[in-house]
N, C-alpha and C positions, 0 to 999 in steps of 0.2 A: 504494500500500500504506500503510495507517495505521502510525503509529509504534508500536513495541513498548516496553513498560515494561522498563527495565533494572534499576533499583534504586530503593528508597525508604528514607528515614531514619525510624526509629521512636525517638522520644524516650523516655528511661527514667531512673530514679534510679540504676540500676546496670546498665550495658550488658551485662555478661557474665551477671549473674544473670537478667536479663530474657530474653536470647537463649537461655540454657540452659533456662529455663522452657519456652519454645516448642519447642526441639529435643528436650527430654524428652517432650513430648506427641506430637510427630510422628515420634519415633524417627529423628531426623536426626543427622548427625555434629556433634561439638563445634564451636561457633562459632569462627571464626578472627579474630585481630586484623587490622585493616586501617586503618592510621592511627589516628584517634580512635574507630573503630567496632569493634563485635563483629559480624561478618558471618555471615549465615545464608543460604547459597545454597539455592534451591528448585529443584524438578525442571524447571521451564519456563524456567530461565535467569535469572529475577528474583532479586535479592539483597535481603534485608532487612538494612539497616545500622543496628544499634542504637547510639545515641549518648547519652552522659550529658547530661541537661538542664543547661544552663549558668546558669539563673536560680533564684531562690528561690521562684518562683511555681509554680502548679499545672501539671502536665503536661496538655496538651490531648489529650483522648481521641481516638484514631483507631479506625477500623473496618477490620479486615483479614479477608478471607474467603478460605478455602482450599478448593479443589475437590479432593476425595479419592475414591478408589474405595470401594465398599461394604466391602471387607475392611479398608481403612485406617480407615474411619469406625468400624468395630467395635473396632479396636485403640485408636484415639484415645479413643473414648468409654469404653472399658474403663479407660484410664489416668485419665481425668477422674473416673470413679467410684471407682477405687482410691485416688486422692488426696483423695477426698471434697470435690472442688471444687464450688461452687455452679454450676449451669448453667440455661439457659433455652431456651425454644422460640422466642423472638424477641429482637431487639436492645434492646427497651425493658424487658427483664426480666419479660416476661409469660410465663406458663406455667413457673413455677419447677420445677426437677427434671423437666422434660419436654423431649422433642425435637419437631421439626416434621416434616411429611411433604409439604412444598411441591413442586410441579412433578414429582411422582412420585418424589421422592428423600427423603432424610433430612437434617436439619440441626440443629445445636446451637450455642449461644452460651455463651462463658465469658469472664470478665474476667481479663486478665493482671495481674501484680503492680502495674503502673502505671495500671491502669484502662482499658486499651485493650480494645475489644470484639473478641474473636476468634471467628470463625464457621467452622465446618466443615460443608460441604455435599457431598452425593453427586451432585447434579444442578444444573447451572447454571440460574439464573433467567431467562435470556434465551431 
């Protein structure tokens, strides 16, 4: 059996602000403090642990993709539009203010406050 991802660290300028930005979009519970992290548990058992960046340098952008149901996509996309967040059809910011329809599903990309590329898809690409 292959290993399962348990958690990953997401660097941020303000761990709780960044974690709340995501939980607000996906309608998840308030992030919980866990040591130096703001933890966001996801439905499949993986936890995103937001950490404050410890250097003065730029935060290296990560790509996080979330597989959601059609209904969840509608709700999340509605929140993106309500907040007037810029969004794109691809990770290179092509197709501004558009979604994609790859692999028979829908997808959208939005940047979080720290520049991480956040993707929501309704059908996996595999």
